[in-house]
One Martini backbone bead per residue (centre of mass of N, CA, C, O) as a GRO file, in nm:
protein
  399
    1MET     BB    1   0.061   0.060  -0.023
    2GLN     BB    2   0.318   0.179   0.009
    3GLU     BB    3   0.529   0.434  -0.120
    4SER     BB    4   0.787   0.564  -0.247
    5VAL     BB    5   0.989   0.832  -0.240
    6GLN     BB    6   0.992   1.084  -0.479
    7SER     BB    7   1.070   1.287  -0.699
    8LEU     BB    8   0.952   1.560  -0.846
    9SER     BB    9   0.992   1.454  -1.147
   10GLN     BB   10   0.836   1.161  -1.065
   11ARG     BB   11   0.549   1.207  -0.944
   12ALA     BB   12   0.364   1.166  -1.196
   13GLU     BB   13   0.412   0.840  -1.195
   14TYR     BB   14   0.215   0.791  -0.984
   15GLU     BB   15   0.022   0.475  -0.908
   16PRO     BB   16  -0.224   0.357  -0.756
   17SER     BB   17  -0.388   0.118  -0.628
   18SER     BB   18  -0.692  -0.023  -0.605
   19PHE     BB   19  -0.693  -0.031  -0.290
   20THR     BB   20  -0.609   0.259  -0.245
   21LYS     BB   21  -0.849   0.382  -0.386
   22PHE     BB   22  -1.059   0.260  -0.199
   23LEU     BB   23  -0.959   0.389   0.058
   24TRP     BB   24  -1.001   0.676  -0.041
   25TRP     BB   25  -1.303   0.644  -0.081
   26LEU     BB   26  -1.372   0.583   0.213
   27SER     BB   27  -1.229   0.874   0.300
   28THR     BB   28  -1.329   1.097   0.084
   29ALA     BB   29  -1.115   1.126  -0.132
   30GLU     BB   30  -0.945   1.302  -0.389
   31LYS     BB   31  -0.749   1.173  -0.618
   32GLU     BB   32  -0.658   1.425  -0.792
   33LEU     BB   33  -0.540   1.567  -0.524
   34LEU     BB   34  -0.383   1.327  -0.365
   35ILE     BB   35  -0.164   1.211  -0.567
   36ASP     BB   36   0.045   1.475  -0.492
   37CYS     BB   37   0.025   1.385  -0.171
   38THR     BB   38   0.246   1.210  -0.008
   39VAL     BB   39   0.159   1.223   0.299
   40ASP     BB   40  -0.159   1.192   0.267
   41ARG     BB   41  -0.192   0.914   0.157
   42ASN     BB   42  -0.162   0.753   0.422
   43ARG     BB   43  -0.374   0.894   0.589
   44TYR     BB   44  -0.620   0.813   0.410
   45ALA     BB   45  -0.563   0.505   0.428
   46ILE     BB   46  -0.614   0.488   0.734
   47THR     BB   47  -0.903   0.593   0.727
   48GLY     BB   48  -1.005   0.369   0.536
   49MET     BB   49  -0.936   0.131   0.736
   50ALA     BB   50  -1.137   0.225   0.948
   51VAL     BB   51  -1.392   0.209   0.771
   52LEU     BB   52  -1.361  -0.089   0.692
   53GLY     BB   53  -1.379  -0.205   0.982
   54THR     BB   54  -1.660  -0.090   1.045
   55TRP     BB   55  -1.813  -0.216   0.813
   56LEU     BB   56  -1.754  -0.513   0.885
   57PHE     BB   57  -1.871  -0.506   1.172
   58ALA     BB   58  -2.151  -0.421   1.094
   59THR     BB   59  -2.221  -0.661   0.914
   60LEU     BB   60  -2.184  -0.886   1.132
   61ALA     BB   61  -2.376  -0.768   1.351
   62TRP     BB   62  -2.636  -0.759   1.168
   63THR     BB   63  -2.637  -1.057   1.089
   64TYR     BB   64  -2.670  -1.169   1.376
   65PHE     BB   65  -2.926  -1.015   1.442
   66PHE     BB   66  -3.100  -1.141   1.206
   67SER     BB   67  -3.052  -1.446   1.293
   68THR     BB   68  -3.261  -1.401   1.547
   69VAL     BB   69  -3.536  -1.323   1.342
   70VAL     BB   70  -3.448  -1.526   1.115
   71THR     BB   71  -3.408  -1.831   0.942
   72GLY     BB   72  -3.234  -1.740   0.707
   73PHE     BB   73  -2.911  -1.682   0.627
   74TRP     BB   74  -2.927  -1.512   0.357
   75ILE     BB   75  -3.117  -1.301   0.468
   76ALA     BB   76  -2.929  -1.207   0.695
   77LEU     BB   77  -2.698  -1.126   0.516
   78ALA     BB   78  -2.849  -0.920   0.327
   79LEU     BB   79  -2.926  -0.736   0.569
   80GLY     BB   80  -2.636  -0.686   0.676
   81ILE     BB   81  -2.528  -0.554   0.422
   82PHE     BB   82  -2.734  -0.322   0.412
   83MET     BB   83  -2.666  -0.201   0.695
   84GLY     BB   84  -2.367  -0.168   0.643
   85GLY     BB   85  -2.406   0.040   0.411
   86ILE     BB   86  -2.540   0.254   0.599
   87ILE     BB   87  -2.301   0.293   0.787
   88LEU     BB   88  -2.102   0.374   0.569
   89CYS     BB   89  -2.253   0.634   0.485
   90ILE     BB   90  -2.237   0.771   0.760
   91ASP     BB   91  -1.932   0.771   0.794
   92ARG     BB   92  -1.866   0.933   0.538
   93ALA     BB   93  -2.025   1.182   0.627
   94LEU     BB   94  -1.876   1.240   0.885
   95ILE     BB   95  -1.574   1.268   0.757
   96LYS     BB   96  -1.655   1.485   0.542
   97GLY     BB   97  -1.721   1.708   0.767
   98ILE     BB   98  -1.416   1.688   0.844
   99THR     BB   99  -1.237   1.976   0.845
  100ALA     BB  100  -1.015   2.231   0.878
  101ALA     BB  101  -1.243   2.439   0.959
  102ASN     BB  102  -1.412   2.221   1.180
  103LYS     BB  103  -1.222   2.047   1.373
  104ASN     BB  104  -1.239   2.264   1.635
  105LYS     BB  105  -1.535   2.231   1.658
  106VAL     BB  106  -1.773   2.130   1.887
  107THR     BB  107  -2.048   2.073   1.768
  108PRO     BB  108  -1.979   1.878   1.532
  109ILE     BB  109  -1.816   1.670   1.703
  110LEU     BB  110  -2.050   1.609   1.903
  111PHE     BB  111  -2.253   1.499   1.702
  112ARG     BB  112  -2.079   1.271   1.593
  113ALA     BB  113  -2.038   1.126   1.860
  114VAL     BB  114  -2.330   1.065   1.933
  115LEU     BB  115  -2.395   0.908   1.679
  116ALA     BB  116  -2.167   0.698   1.707
  117ILE     BB  117  -2.243   0.591   1.987
  118THR     BB  118  -2.525   0.495   1.924
  119ILE     BB  119  -2.447   0.294   1.707
  120GLY     BB  120  -2.228   0.135   1.875
  121THR     BB  121  -2.411   0.039   2.107
  122PHE     BB  122  -2.598  -0.137   1.928
  123MET     BB  123  -2.376  -0.304   1.787
  124ALA     BB  124  -2.275  -0.438   2.061
  125GLN     BB  125  -2.497  -0.638   2.124
  126PRO     BB  126  -2.453  -0.877   1.915
  127ALA     BB  127  -2.162  -0.932   2.002
  128LEU     BB  128  -2.224  -1.006   2.300
  129LEU     BB  129  -2.418  -1.238   2.240
  130TYR     BB  130  -2.195  -1.410   2.104
  131LEU     BB  131  -1.982  -1.420   2.340
  132PHE     BB  132  -2.239  -1.496   2.555
  133ASP     BB  133  -2.412  -1.747   2.473
  134LYS     BB  134  -2.408  -1.969   2.698
  135GLU     BB  135  -2.485  -1.789   2.934
  136ILE     BB  136  -2.750  -1.686   2.816
  137HIS     BB  137  -2.900  -1.962   2.788
  138THR     BB  138  -2.898  -2.024   3.084
  139GLN     BB  139  -3.057  -1.766   3.169
  140ILE     BB  140  -3.307  -1.828   2.996
  141SER     BB  141  -3.403  -2.074   3.152
  142LEU     BB  142  -3.451  -1.923   3.416
  143ASP     BB  143  -3.644  -1.706   3.305
  144ASN     BB  144  -3.859  -1.909   3.202
  145GLU     BB  145  -3.933  -2.023   3.476
  146GLN     BB  146  -4.028  -1.748   3.590
  147ARG     BB  147  -4.250  -1.701   3.382
  148LYS     BB  148  -4.415  -1.950   3.443
  149ARG     BB  149  -4.483  -1.860   3.733
  150GLN     BB  150  -4.615  -1.604   3.664
  151LYS     BB  151  -4.836  -1.720   3.472
  152LEU     BB  152  -4.967  -1.897   3.699
  153GLN     BB  153  -5.044  -1.666   3.877
  154GLN     BB  154  -5.224  -1.517   3.675
  155LEU     BB  155  -5.427  -1.756   3.638
  156ASP     BB  156  -5.506  -1.774   3.937
  157SER     BB  157  -5.614  -1.479   3.943
  158LEU     BB  158  -5.820  -1.505   3.714
  159TYR     BB  159  -5.978  -1.779   3.851
  160ALA     BB  160  -6.037  -1.719   4.157
  161ALA     BB  161  -6.329  -1.630   4.182
  162GLN     BB  162  -6.460  -1.877   4.047
  163LYS     BB  163  -6.324  -2.090   4.233
  164ASN     BB  164  -6.415  -1.979   4.512
  165GLU     BB  165  -6.716  -2.013   4.456
  166LEU     BB  166  -6.718  -2.320   4.414
  167LEU     BB  167  -6.580  -2.394   4.690
  168HIS     BB  168  -6.794  -2.266   4.866
  169GLU     BB  169  -7.032  -2.439   4.767
  170LYS     BB  170  -6.905  -2.716   4.826
  171ASN     BB  171  -6.859  -2.667   5.132
  172ALA     BB  172  -7.155  -2.623   5.198
  173LEU     BB  173  -7.263  -2.894   5.101
  174GLN     BB  174  -7.071  -3.071   5.270
  175LEU     BB  175  -7.162  -2.962   5.544
  176GLN     BB  176  -7.449  -3.046   5.526
  177LEU     BB  177  -7.391  -3.349   5.500
  178ASN     BB  178  -7.226  -3.372   5.761
  179ASN     BB  179  -7.441  -3.288   5.958
  180LYS     BB  180  -7.647  -3.498   5.881
  181TYR     BB  181  -7.453  -3.738   5.945
  182ASN     BB  182  -7.409  -3.674   6.248
  183GLU     BB  183  -7.700  -3.718   6.320
  184VAL     BB  184  -7.718  -4.014   6.238
  185SER     BB  185  -7.483  -4.110   6.415
  186THR     BB  186  -7.605  -4.026   6.687
  187ALA     BB  187  -7.863  -4.200   6.657
  188ARG     BB  188  -7.725  -4.474   6.628
  189ASP     BB  189  -7.566  -4.475   6.898
  190ALA     BB  190  -7.821  -4.441   7.073
  191PHE     BB  191  -7.958  -4.708   6.985
  192ILE     BB  192  -7.731  -4.902   7.058
  193ALA     BB  193  -7.708  -4.824   7.364
  194GLU     BB  194  -8.008  -4.902   7.430
  195THR     BB  195  -7.984  -5.212   7.352
  196ASP     BB  196  -7.704  -5.280   7.535
  197GLY     BB  197  -7.715  -5.090   7.813
  198THR     BB  198  -7.496  -4.833   7.791
  199GLY     BB  199  -7.765  -4.647   7.762
  200GLY     BB  200  -7.992  -4.461   7.901
  201SER     BB  201  -8.190  -4.693   8.071
  202GLY     BB  202  -8.017  -4.985   8.085
  203LYS     BB  203  -8.172  -5.169   7.891
  204ILE     BB  204  -8.206  -5.465   7.744
  205GLY     BB  205  -8.335  -5.425   7.434
  206LEU     BB  206  -8.639  -5.385   7.248
  207ARG     BB  207  -8.778  -5.121   7.353
  208ASP     BB  208  -8.951  -4.841   7.355
  209ILE     BB  209  -8.703  -4.649   7.356
  210ALA     BB  210  -8.555  -4.801   7.126
  211LYS     BB  211  -8.770  -4.764   6.915
  212ALA     BB  212  -8.766  -4.459   6.913
  213LYS     BB  213  -8.463  -4.442   6.832
  214GLN     BB  214  -8.499  -4.608   6.567
  215ASN     BB  215  -8.696  -4.409   6.430
  216GLU     BB  216  -8.513  -4.165   6.436
  217TYR     BB  217  -8.276  -4.294   6.278
  218SER     BB  218  -8.441  -4.365   6.018
  219LYS     BB  219  -8.531  -4.085   5.951
  220LEU     BB  220  -8.248  -3.953   5.928
  221ASP     BB  221  -8.139  -4.149   5.713
  222ALA     BB  222  -8.348  -4.075   5.496
  223ASP     BB  223  -8.274  -3.772   5.489
  224TYR     BB  224  -7.981  -3.820   5.398
  225THR     BB  225  -8.038  -3.974   5.142
  226GLN     BB  226  -8.202  -3.741   5.011
  227LEU     BB  227  -7.987  -3.523   5.035
  228ASN     BB  228  -7.763  -3.671   4.877
  229THR     BB  229  -7.932  -3.701   4.611
  230SER     BB  230  -7.960  -3.383   4.571
  231ILE     BB  231  -7.651  -3.286   4.601
  232GLN     BB  232  -7.457  -3.463   4.427
  233PRO     BB  233  -7.491  -3.333   4.140
  234ARG     BB  234  -7.370  -3.060   4.229
  235LEU     BB  235  -7.093  -3.166   4.310
  236THR     BB  236  -7.026  -3.271   4.035
  237SER     BB  237  -7.049  -3.000   3.885
  238VAL     BB  238  -6.829  -2.858   4.051
  239ASP     BB  239  -6.598  -3.049   3.984
  240SER     BB  240  -6.617  -3.003   3.678
  241SER     BB  241  -6.553  -2.699   3.691
  242LEU     BB  242  -6.275  -2.729   3.820
  243ALA     BB  243  -6.154  -2.905   3.603
  244THR     BB  244  -6.189  -2.698   3.376
  245ILE     BB  245  -6.012  -2.482   3.497
  246GLU     BB  246  -5.751  -2.656   3.503
  247SER     BB  247  -5.746  -2.710   3.199
  248ALA     BB  248  -5.731  -2.420   3.104
  249LYS     BB  249  -5.469  -2.349   3.254
  250GLN     BB  250  -5.293  -2.568   3.111
  251ALA     BB  251  -5.344  -2.462   2.826
  252GLU     BB  252  -5.226  -2.174   2.869
  253GLN     BB  253  -4.948  -2.269   2.965
  254LYS     BB  254  -4.867  -2.418   2.707
  255LYS     BB  255  -4.884  -2.177   2.514
  256PHE     BB  256  -4.682  -2.005   2.662
  257GLU     BB  257  -4.439  -2.206   2.645
  258ALA     BB  258  -4.437  -2.210   2.323
  259LEU     BB  259  -4.348  -1.893   2.315
  260LEU     BB  260  -4.088  -1.951   2.413
  261ASN     BB  261  -3.758  -1.801   2.366
  262ASP     BB  262  -3.434  -1.674   2.189
  263GLY     BB  263  -3.444  -1.392   2.125
  264PHE     BB  264  -3.318  -1.074   2.122
  265LEU     BB  265  -3.470  -0.966   2.375
  266VAL     BB  266  -3.423  -1.215   2.555
  267ARG     BB  267  -3.111  -1.192   2.549
  268ILE     BB  268  -3.090  -0.911   2.660
  269GLU     BB  269  -3.224  -0.973   2.932
  270ALA     BB  270  -3.027  -1.194   3.014
  271LEU     BB  271  -2.776  -1.004   3.009
  272GLN     BB  272  -2.887  -0.811   3.232
  273HIS     BB  273  -2.899  -1.024   3.452
  274LEU     BB  274  -2.598  -1.099   3.453
  275ILE     BB  275  -2.500  -0.821   3.527
  276GLU     BB  276  -2.659  -0.789   3.798
  277ASN     BB  277  -2.542  -1.091   3.923
  278ASN     BB  278  -2.235  -1.017   3.787
  279SER     BB  279  -1.946  -0.857   3.826
  280ALA     BB  280  -1.760  -0.982   3.616
  281MET     BB  281  -1.946  -0.947   3.383
  282ALA     BB  282  -1.987  -0.640   3.397
  283PHE     BB  283  -1.701  -0.555   3.346
  284ARG     BB  284  -1.672  -0.701   3.060
  285TYR     BB  285  -1.903  -0.557   2.932
  286TYR     BB  286  -1.817  -0.265   2.947
  287LEU     BB  287  -1.546  -0.305   2.804
  288LEU     BB  288  -1.666  -0.402   2.536
  289VAL     BB  289  -1.843  -0.159   2.478
  290ILE     BB  290  -1.606   0.041   2.449
  291LEU     BB  291  -1.458  -0.111   2.220
  292LEU     BB  292  -1.704  -0.112   2.013
  293VAL     BB  293  -1.744   0.197   2.006
  294LEU     BB  294  -1.459   0.258   1.902
  295THR     BB  295  -1.497   0.111   1.637
  296GLU     BB  296  -1.706   0.320   1.536
  297LEU     BB  297  -1.512   0.581   1.599
  298MET     BB  298  -1.254   0.553   1.427
  299PRO     BB  299  -1.308   0.751   1.181
  300VAL     BB  300  -1.342   1.009   1.353
  301ILE     BB  301  -1.079   0.994   1.509
  302ALA     BB  302  -0.882   0.980   1.265
  303LYS     BB  303  -0.983   1.250   1.134
  304THR     BB  304  -0.919   1.433   1.389
  305ILE     BB  305  -0.604   1.355   1.470
  306LEU     BB  306  -0.517   1.416   1.204
  307PRO     BB  307  -0.338   1.615   1.033
  308VAL     BB  308  -0.295   1.886   0.841
  309GLY     BB  309  -0.247   1.905   0.499
  310ALA     BB  310  -0.210   1.953   0.159
  311TYR     BB  311  -0.490   1.853   0.084
  312ASP     BB  312  -0.664   2.051   0.246
  313GLU     BB  313  -0.555   2.300   0.100
  314LYS     BB  314  -0.637   2.211  -0.186
  315VAL     BB  315  -0.932   2.196  -0.131
  316ARG     BB  316  -0.974   2.486  -0.044
  317LEU     BB  317  -0.864   2.614  -0.306
  318ARG     BB  318  -1.045   2.468  -0.505
  319GLU     BB  319  -1.305   2.571  -0.391
  320GLU     BB  320  -1.248   2.872  -0.430
  321MET     BB  321  -1.208   2.852  -0.731
  322GLU     BB  322  -1.492   2.741  -0.805
  323LYS     BB  323  -1.638   2.976  -0.689
  324GLU     BB  324  -1.506   3.197  -0.862
  325ILE     BB  325  -1.581   3.078  -1.137
  326ALA     BB  326  -1.887   3.075  -1.092
  327ALA     BB  327  -1.913   3.378  -1.048
  328ARG     BB  328  -1.790   3.466  -1.317
  329ASN     BB  329  -1.987   3.318  -1.505
  330THR     BB  330  -2.230   3.463  -1.402
  331ARG     BB  331  -2.137   3.751  -1.480
  332LYS     BB  332  -2.101   3.690  -1.781
  333GLU     BB  333  -2.394   3.602  -1.835
  334THR     BB  334  -2.514   3.868  -1.749
  335ASP     BB  335  -2.367   4.052  -1.954
  336LEU     BB  336  -2.471   3.905  -2.213
  337LYS     BB  337  -2.771   3.963  -2.157
  338GLU     BB  338  -2.746   4.267  -2.141
  339LEU     BB  339  -2.629   4.306  -2.431
  340TYR     BB  340  -2.865   4.177  -2.583
  341ASN     BB  341  -3.080   4.366  -2.481
  342GLN     BB  342  -2.954   4.632  -2.582
  343LEU     BB  343  -2.927   4.563  -2.889
  344ALA     BB  344  -3.229   4.500  -2.925
  345PHE     BB  345  -3.323   4.784  -2.843
  346ASP     BB  346  -3.178   4.946  -3.058
  347GLN     BB  347  -3.299   4.808  -3.309
  348ASP     BB  348  -3.593   4.848  -3.237
  349SER     BB  349  -3.583   5.149  -3.241
  350GLU     BB  350  -3.501   5.188  -3.533
  351PHE     BB  351  -3.738   5.037  -3.655
  352ILE     BB  352  -3.967   5.220  -3.549
  353LYS     BB  353  -3.872   5.478  -3.673
  354ASP     BB  354  -3.886   5.389  -3.965
  355PHE     BB  355  -4.180   5.313  -3.966
  356PHE     BB  356  -4.289   5.599  -3.906
  357GLU     BB  357  -4.151   5.741  -4.139
  358GLN     BB  358  -4.278   5.577  -4.372
  359ALA     BB  359  -4.590   5.620  -4.262
  360LYS     BB  360  -4.645   5.926  -4.279
  361HIS     BB  361  -4.745   5.969  -4.579
  362GLN     BB  362  -4.965   5.746  -4.591
  363ARG     BB  363  -5.146   5.864  -4.364
  364LYS     BB  364  -5.201   6.133  -4.500
  365GLU     BB  365  -5.332   6.022  -4.760
  366LYS     BB  366  -5.560   5.863  -4.618
  367MET     BB  367  -5.687   6.106  -4.482
  368LEU     BB  368  -5.756   6.273  -4.741
  369GLU     BB  369  -5.935   6.054  -4.861
  370LYS     BB  370  -6.153   6.057  -4.639
  371LEU     BB  371  -6.224   6.357  -4.657
  372ASN     BB  372  -6.326   6.353  -4.950
  373ARG     BB  373  -6.559   6.150  -4.900
  374TRP     BB  374  -6.704   6.335  -4.691
  375LYS     BB  375  -6.767   6.565  -4.881
  376LYS     BB  376  -6.953   6.387  -5.079
  377SER     BB  377  -7.096   6.311  -4.813
  378GLU     BB  378  -7.413   6.389  -4.643
  379ASP     BB  379  -7.463   6.140  -4.407
  380LYS     BB  380  -7.193   6.235  -4.248
  381SER     BB  381  -7.031   6.307  -3.981
  382PHE     BB  382  -6.763   6.433  -3.812
  383ASP     BB  383  -6.752   6.234  -3.578
  384SER     BB  384  -6.747   5.969  -3.751
  385VAL     BB  385  -6.485   6.037  -3.894
  386TRP     BB  386  -6.305   6.059  -3.639
  387ALA     BB  387  -6.350   5.775  -3.536
  388ASN     BB  388  -6.226   5.627  -3.781
  389LEU     BB  389  -5.944   5.757  -3.764
  390LYS     BB  390  -5.874   5.654  -3.483
  391ARG     BB  391  -5.904   5.350  -3.548
  392ASP     BB  392  -5.706   5.352  -3.820
  393PHE     BB  393  -5.442   5.560  -3.730
  394LEU     BB  394  -5.411   5.550  -3.444
  395THR     BB  395  -5.221   5.466  -3.186
  396LYS     BB  396  -5.126   5.221  -2.935
  397GLN     BB  397  -5.037   5.146  -2.635
  398GLU     BB  398  -4.812   4.956  -2.476
  399ASN     BB  399  -4.835   4.699  -2.212
   0.00000   0.00000   0.00000
């Protein structure tokens, strides 16, 4: 890429290589002006290398980014090349705006730095995702488990009112059955105790009191059977509704789990969790972000820190010369138009004067002819004759 320094008489023979021309194009240098600037050739080749590195980095970063959101590799590659080209255009515009005149101005440099940092920070994300891919996928699995638990809690909260109402009804029905069963059990125990002499009157056998307790037990048992027969269908319906709710929750949970993925935003969130929970990871993350942002800032930094050379002076003088030539050409064009208009005015003036001079005698003859006809005519007034003369012979002012 570098050429040996030649003498002044041989400088015109220098011919840069195709790659050097390409680097100059990347650095937005004009080959016709730069080819004679020996020192600046290498400076702008260095700037071109910085732009080339940023361009390649942007293409790779965007390709990886699109690979996380599209399925086809070639589609991701095409989109990565497209976005890399946009970054290249932005970088060339940034460094083209850094000239000897505004290199030391704060506002343009600050604007370019903010733009470059913004682009560089975003471009750093895909690169970091690629570098920490294994750790990020481990964190994604943990985050997804947390999301599953949160989704289950949301489903529980969603169906809580309906489920609590059904459980309350079920408990009330079950309590009613249990109370009735306890009454039956108590009556049965009292009857048995009366018959075996362990309770009540203390007489063994089926006597009057025992028969009365037997009748009471039989009546309560029949009431329990009737109550159980009437309540059991509702209990079955409540259990079915509760089972339906559980099935709906499981179905929603499965749909949610099927949507879990490792897309770009999911990876970014996992990376953020890694940074928050791991100080060693956080240090290396911020260090890499700085390095990757500097990669995007390389063209601007290179163009800013490289000294002003002969090329910049030639660009300034050439621009001033072209402005002066454009101004002179405009003045010459204006003078030519004014000259054309003046000569046209002079010739038109002479033409009009000749026209009126030649028409003077004919107008007078025509006027006398009309006056003679008026003399012979007795039915025309003087006013009518004058009106015809004005219409036919007098001139009209130009608008």
